[in-house]
C-alpha positions in Angstrom: 0.1 0.1 -0.2 1.1 3.6 -0.4 1.6 4.7 3.1 4.2 1.6 3.4 6.8 4.0 1.9 6.5 6.2 4.9 6.9 3.7 7.2 9.6 1.2 6.2 13.1 1.5 4.7 14.3 -0.2 1.7 15.7 -3.3 4.1 11.9 -3.7 5.4 13.0 -1.8 8.8 10.3 0.6 10.4 11.6 3.9 10.6 9.0 6.7 10.7 5.4 6.0 12.1 3.1 8.4 10.7 -0.3 9.0 13.1 -3.4 11.1 12.7 -5.6 12.4 15.5 -9.2 12.9 16.1 -11.0 14.7 18.4 -9.1 16.5 21.6 -9.0 15.7 25.3 -6.8 17.7 27.8 -5.4 14.8 29.4 -3.7 13.7 26.1 -1.9 17.2 26.1 1.4 15.6 27.2 0.8 13.0 24.8 0.7 15.5 21.8 3.9 16.9 23.5 6.0 13.7 23.2 4.8 12.6 20.0 6.2 16.2 18.6 9.5 15.8 20.4 12.8 14.7 18.9 13.3 10.9 20.1 16.8 9.3 20.8 18.5 8.1 17.6 18.0 4.8 16.8 14.2 4.4 17.6 11.2 4.8 15.5 10.5 8.3 14.3 6.8 9.6 15.1 5.2 12.1 13.1 1.8 13.7 13.2 0.7 14.1 10.0 -3.0 15.4 10.6 -5.7 16.5 13.6 -9.2 16.6 12.7 -12.4 17.8 15.0 -9.9 19.4 17.5 -9.9 23.1 18.4 -6.6 24.7 17.8 -6.8 26.7 20.4 -6.6 24.3 23.2 -4.2 22.4 21.4 -0.5 22.9 22.7 1.7 25.7 21.7 3.9 23.3 19.1 6.1 25.2 16.4 5.8 22.2 14.2 2.0 22.3 14.2 2.6 24.4 11.0 3.3 21.5 9.4 0.2 19.6 10.6 -3.0 19.5 8.4 -6.2 20.3 9.9 -9.7 19.2 9.2 -12.8 19.8 10.4 -14.3 16.6 10.0 -13.8 13.0 10.3 -14.8 12.5 6.2 -12.2 15.2 5.1 -9.5 13.5 7.1 -10.3 9.9 5.8 -9.9 11.4 2.2 -6.5 12.7 2.9 -4.4 10.1 5.2 -2.7 8.1 2.6 0.2 8.6 4.3 -0.7 8.0 7.4 -0.4 4.3 9.6 -2.5 5.2 12.7 -5.4 7.2 14.0 -5.9 7.7 17.4 -9.7 8.4 18.5 -8.9 11.3 21.4 -12.6 12.3 21.9 -14.1 12.4 25.3 -16.0 8.9 24.8 -14.2 7.9 21.2 -17.3 9.0 19.5 -15.6 8.7 16.2 -13.7 5.6 16.6 -16.4 3.4 14.5 -17.0 5.9 12.0 -13.3 6.2 11.1 -12.6 2.8 11.2 -15.4 2.7 8.6 -14.1 5.5 6.5 -10.1 4.9 6.9 -8.2 3.5 3.8 -7.5 -0.1 4.5 -4.5 -1.0 6.1 -4.6 1.9 8.5 -5.0 1.2 12.0 -7.6 3.0 14.2 -7.0 3.1 18.1 -9.5 4.6 20.7 -11.2 3.9 24.0 -9.2 1.6 26.3 -6.2 0.8 23.7 -5.2 4.7 24.1 -3.9 3.6 27.4 -0.7 2.2 25.6 -0.4 5.5 24.0 -0.9 7.6 27.5 2.4 5.8 28.8 4.6 6.9 26.2 5.8 9.8 28.0 6.8 7.6 30.9 8.2 5.3 28.5 10.2 7.9 26.8 11.6 9.4 29.7 13.0 5.6 31.0 14.2 5.0 27.5 16.1 8.5 27.3 17.3 7.9 31.2 18.5 4.4 30.3 20.1 5.5 27.1 22.1 8.1 29.0 22.9 5.3 31.4 24.0 2.9 28.9 26.4 5.6 27.3 27.8 6.2 30.7 28.5 2.5 30.8 29.9 2.0 27.5 32.3 5.2 27.9 33.5 3.8 31.1 33.9 0.2 30.0 35.5 1.2 26.9 38.1 3.8 28.8 39.0 0.8 30.9 39.2 -1.8 27.7 41.2 0.3 25.7 43.6 1.6 28.2 44.0 -1.4 29.7 47.3 -3.3 29.5 45.4 -6.6 28.7 44.7 -7.5 25.5 40.9 -7.9 25.0 39.6 -9.9 21.7 36.2 -10.5 20.9 35.8 -13.7 18.9 32.8 -15.5 17.1 32.4 -19.1 17.8 34.5 -19.9 15.1 37.8 -18.0 16.5 37.2 -15.3 13.9 38.4 -12.0 15.7 35.7 -9.6 15.7 37.0 -6.7 17.6 40.2 -6.1 19.7 40.8 -3.0 22.2 44.0 -0.9 21.5 46.3 -2.9 23.2 46.1 -5.4 20.9 46.1 -3.1 17.9 49.2 -1.2 18.9 50.8 -4.8 19.4 49.6 -7.1 16.7 49.6 -4.6 13.6 48.6 -8.0 11.4 45.0 -8.0 13.1 42.8 -7.0 10.4 39.2 -5.8 11.8 38.1 -4.4 8.2 38.3 -7.4 5.9 35.4 -9.5 4.9 36.8 -13.0 6.2 38.5 -11.4 9.6 41.6 -12.9 11.1 41.4 -16.0 12.9 42.8 -15.8 16.3 45.4 -18.9 16.1 47.0 -16.7 13.1 47.9 -14.6 15.5 48.1 -16.3 18.9 49.3 -19.9 17.3 48.9 -21.5 20.6 45.1 -21.5 20.4 45.7 -24.0 18.3 46.3 -26.7 20.6 43.2 -28.9 21.0 42.6 -28.0 24.6 42.9 -24.4 24.3 40.5 -22.1 26.3 38.6 -21.0 23.4 37.7 -24.2 22.6 36.9 -25.2 26.3 35.0 -22.2 26.7 32.4 -22.8 23.6 32.5 -26.5 24.7 31.5 -25.8 28.2 29.9 -22.6 28.2 31.7 -21.7 31.1 35.0 -19.5 31.6 38.3 -21.4 30.9 41.6 -20.2 32.0 45.2 -21.3 30.6 48.9 -20.3 31.7 51.1 -20.4 28.5 54.6 -19.7 28.1 56.7 -17.9 25.4 60.9 -17.7 25.3 62.0 -14.2 24.7 64.7 -13.1 22.1 66.9 -12.8 25.3 66.3 -16.2 26.4 63.9 -15.3 29.0 60.4 -17.2 29.7 57.3 -14.8 29.7 54.3 -16.4 31.4 51.0 -15.1 29.8 47.5 -16.0 31.6 44.6 -16.7 29.0 41.2 -16.4 29.8 38.3 -17.0 27.7 34.6 -15.9 28.5 31.2 -17.0 26.6 28.7 -15.2 25.3 25.7 -17.5 25.9 22.3 -16.6 24.2 19.0 -17.2 25.6 18.9 -20.3 23.6 21.8 -21.8 25.1 24.1 -21.3 21.6 27.7 -19.5 22.2 27.4 -16.7 20.2 31.0 -15.2 20.9 34.1 -15.4 22.7 35.6 -12.6 24.8 39.8 -13.5 25.1 41.9 -12.0 27.5 45.7 -12.1 27.4 48.0 -10.6 30.3 51.5 -10.8 31.0 51.9 -12.5 34.4 55.7 -12.9 34.3 56.6 -10.6 37.1 53.7 -12.3 39.5 54.8 -15.5 38.3 58.4 -15.3 39.0 57.6 -14.2 42.5 55.7 -17.3 43.5 58.3 -19.2 41.5 61.1 -17.6 43.7 59.1 -18.2 46.8 58.6 -21.9 46.0 62.3 -22.0 45.4 62.8 -20.6 48.5 60.6 -23.1 50.5 62.5 -25.7 48.8 65.8 -24.7 49.9 64.5 -24.1 53.3 63.2 -27.9 53.4 66.7 -29.2 51.8 68.8 -26.9 54.4 66.5 -28.9 57.4 67.1 -31.9 55.2 70.9 -31.9 54.9 71.3 -31.2 58.5 69.4 -34.5 59.4 71.6 -36.4 56.1 75.0 -35.0 57.5 74.4 -36.9 60.7 72.4 -39.9 60.1 74.0 -40.8 56.7 77.6 -39.2 56.4 79.2 -40.9 59.5 78.1 -44.6 58.7 78.7 -43.8 55.1 82.2 -43.2 56.2 82.5 -46.2 57.9 81.8 -48.2 55.2 83.9 -46.7 53.0 86.8 -47.0 55.5 86.4 -50.6 56.0 86.0 -50.9 52.5 89.5 -49.2 51.9 90.8 -51.1 54.7 89.9 -54.6 53.4 91.1 -53.9 50.0 94.7 -53.7 51.6 94.1 -57.2 52.5 96.3 -59.4 50.5 93.9 -62.4 51.7 91.4 -61.5 49.2 90.7 -63.5 46.3 89.6 -61.9 43.0 85.9 -62.2 43.4 86.0 -61.0 46.8 88.3 -57.6 45.6 85.9 -57.1 42.7 82.9 -56.8 45.4 84.6 -54.8 47.7 85.7 -52.1 45.2 82.1 -52.0 44.1 81.2 -51.1 47.5 84.2 -48.4 48.0 83.3 -46.7 44.6 79.4 -46.8 45.6 80.1 -45.3 49.0 82.5 -42.5 47.2 79.5 -42.0 44.6 77.3 -41.6 47.8 79.7 -39.0 49.5 79.8 -36.9 45.9 76.1 -36.9 46.0 75.8 -35.7 49.9 78.2 -33.0 49.5 76.4 -31.8 46.3 73.0 -31.6 48.5 75.2 -30.1 51.3 76.8 -27.5 49.2 73.7 -26.3 47.5 72.1 -26.2 51.1 75.0 -24.2 52.2 77.3 -23.4 49.5 80.6 -22.8 50.6 82.0 -18.7 50.7 85.3 -18.4 49.2 87.8 -15.7 49.7 86.0 -13.7 47.2 89.2 -13.5 44.8 89.7 -11.8 41.4 88.8 -14.5 38.5 90.5 -14.7 35.3 87.4 -15.9 33.7 89.4 -17.1 30.6 91.7 -18.9 32.6 89.2 -21.1 34.4 87.4 -21.7 31.0 90.7 -23.1 29.7 91.0 -25.3 33.0 87.9 -26.7 32.5 88.1 -27.5 28.8 91.6 -29.3 29.9 89.5 -31.5 31.8 86.6 -32.6 29.4 87.6 -32.1 25.5 90.0 -34.7 25.0 87.5 -37.5 25.8 84.7 -35.6 23.5 87.2 -34.9 20.9 87.9 -38.4 20.9 84.2 -39.1 20.0 84.4 -37.1 16.9 83.4 -33.8 18.3 84.7 -30.5 17.6 85.6 -27.6 20.4 86.1 -24.1 19.5 86.5 -21.1 21.5 86.6 -17.4 21.1 88.0 -15.8 24.6 88.1 -11.8 24.8 91.8 -11.4 25.8 90.8 -8.0 27.2 88.1 -9.3 29.2 87.7 -7.7 32.9 87.9 -10.0 35.9 85.1 -11.1 38.2 84.8 -11.4 41.8 83.9 -14.6 43.4 85.2 -17.9 44.2 87.1 -19.7 40.8 86.5 -23.2 42.4 82.8 -22.5 42.3 82.8 -20.6 38.7 84.6 -23.6 37.4 82.1 -26.2 38.7 79.5 -23.9 36.5 81.4 -23.8 33.7 82.0 -27.9 33.9 78.5 -28.4 34.3 77.5 -26.5 31.3 80.1 -28.1 29.2 79.1 -31.4 30.3 75.4 -30.8 29.5 76.8 -29.6 25.8 78.7 -32.9 25.5 75.9 -35.0 26.8 73.7 -33.3 24.2 75.6 -34.6 21.5 76.2 -38.3 22.2 77.1 -38.5 18.3 79.5 -35.9 17.9 78.8 -32.2 17.0 80.3 -28.9 17.8 80.8 -27.1 21.1 81.5 -23.7 21.3 82.7 -21.5 24.5 83.1 -17.7 24.3 83.6 -14.7 26.3 83.0 -11.1 26.0 82.1 -7.7 27.5 78.7 -6.3 26.8 77.8 -3.1 26.0 76.0 -2.5 29.4 79.3 -4.0 31.0 78.1 -7.7 31.8 80.9 -10.2 31.6 79.4 -13.0 29.6 80.2 -16.7 29.1 78.4 -18.3 26.6 78.6 -22.0 26.0 76.9 -23.5 22.8 76.3 -26.8 21.5 74.4 -28.2 18.2 72.6 -30.8 20.2 69.0 -31.7 19.9 67.6 -28.7 21.9 65.6 -28.6 24.8 61.7 -28.3 24.2 59.9 -25.4 26.1 58.1 -27.2 28.6 61.4 -28.8 29.8 63.5 -25.4 29.9 60.9 -23.5 32.5 62.0 -26.5 35.1 65.6 -27.1 34.5 66.8 -24.8 37.4 64.4 -26.5 39.9 66.0 -28.5 42.5 65.7 -32.2 41.7 64.5 -32.0 38.5 66.5 -33.9 36.0 65.8 -35.7 32.5 68.8 -38.0 33.0 68.9 -41.6 34.3 70.6 -41.6 37.4 71.1 -37.8 37.6 70.3 -35.8 40.9 68.9 -32.8 39.4 71.2 -30.1 41.4 73.7 -29.4 38.6 71.9 -26.5 37.0 70.1 -25.7 40.1 73.4 -25.5 42.0 75.2 -23.4 38.8 72.3 -21.0 39.2 72.7 -20.2 42.7 76.3 -19.8 42.6 76.0 -17.6 39.8 73.4 -15.1 41.4 75.8 -15.4 44.7 78.2 -13.8 42.8 75.7 -10.9 41.8 75.1 -12.3 38.1 72.5 -14.3 36.3 72.0 -17.4 34.1 69.8 -17.4 30.7 69.1 -20.7 28.8 67.8 -20.6 25.2 67.4 -23.7 22.9 65.5 -24.6 19.6 65.0 -28.0 18.8 67.2 -29.8 16.4 69.5 -26.6 16.2 70.9 -26.3 19.6 71.3 -24.5 23.0 73.0 -21.6 24.6 73.7 -21.3 28.3 74.9 -17.9 29.2 76.5 -16.5 32.3 76.4 -12.9 33.3 78.7 -11.3 35.7 79.1 -8.4 36.9 83.2 -6.9 36.1 85.2 -6.3 39.6 85.8 -2.5 38.3 82.2 -1.9 37.6 80.4 -3.4 39.9 77.1 -5.0 39.3 75.5 -3.1 36.5 71.6 -1.9 36.8 70.5 -2.4 33.2 69.4 -5.5 31.9 70.3 -5.4 27.9 71.8 -8.3 26.6 73.7 -8.0 23.3 72.9 -11.3 21.3 73.7 -10.1 18.0 77.1 -12.6 17.5 77.7 -14.3 14.6 80.3 -16.5 14.5 81.7 -17.4 11.0 85.0 -20.0 11.6 84.5 -23.1 9.8 83.1 -25.8 11.8 81.5 -23.7 14.3 77.9 -23.2 15.6 76.6 -19.9 14.1 74.2 -17.8 16.7 71.9 -15.3 14.9 70.8 -13.0 17.5 66.9 -12.7 17.9 66.1 -15.7 15.5 67.3 -18.5 17.9 68.4 -20.5 15.0 71.7 -22.0 15.0 73.6 -23.2 11.8 76.4 -25.8 11.4 78.9 -24.3 9.3 80.8 -26.8 6.6 
């Protein structure tokens, strides 16, 4: 019908409602005022097109009445309302209602009598809507400010993982997120770990409940970063998941504090245990070793008994070494604080170990800075740390490979010792536990070697970094403050060294890649 063009837009959505009124009662004065007022954006617009059988002098003083057609009779009104959708009978007893129904064109609704109560409530409804709209606008402004200024990343995803929206933190960090394209960006193209079958987005969609996860990432400096992921499903009234809000936050600092607290608790427990071990085990162990040594000195033992006693003696010595490691880890011996020539200590450590590795086809290379500053500490303890690192490198290459040891002074005044191997590499989930006491992947290992190494280096005012890439190799690095300058404050590490010697392992800074040279 013709009036429909004033009622719907080209997509069939209601945009304007054209109204005519018949008669007049003072009780509907406020209704007319609101019918002529501007409604909030997005609501259906109501326009009064015509008024019939109403004295103009009693109508509200409205400027826009100039655009309204006035008629003296219902007949005249009904002949000119092709563009009207609804006629309201505002007379005292709805005396025009039945007549308007007979005269009005087809498709025009006529409302009067008790049905007018709906329109009588319109002013209150509009006030409520305007109030709610203001409250909603304030809430959206507050929420938008909070989300966009938060350090956390917030992603809005559909149920298939397509990014629908993201906060400014995401857009500033992730330049490849496309919110304008027709196909959109899949979240796993930006955050690869969301490809895992048990990731938080999948859990949230499957269960309809919040899901949480902690993931790790190795930085270009070899540090471990910890991120907390949380996925919040938006459940529709029919129970379906329409969208998911994913948040990602850096929890490295908090996680490190928890780990340090756990480490402190472990050390305290080891300290208590070591006192018990020293008293209850060391004395009888010393007796066993002493008697075994005495028996070996006797010439009355036959060959078979001698072999058995040697086993007893050797095992008692091995237990003594393990016991000493535990005791030293709990209460490491404090040296006199000598000035240490790092290159000399490395040469001594390599002199003890390299022959066996090279006899198995391995290659050992060094690049030691001849002008390297000295460090302060116990040289025997530092040698033990270097030996632990070299042995781990050799053990990572049972079929031979290249081990490289280098020293240098970084631009921010750290004495750096790097031990690099071309072995199989270490998975990320293993790296984060390597320095935990008693954690080991080796059969017969104590799990105290790297834990003790880290403790010694930190007692010297330094720090330990490890980075690894599967099938490429591993770099273990010690950072120590030089004697002349004291401990540096800035933590910046120059990792852009490229080794080009034949047969060496090349490390390309920032890429974690190792390349075997030919």
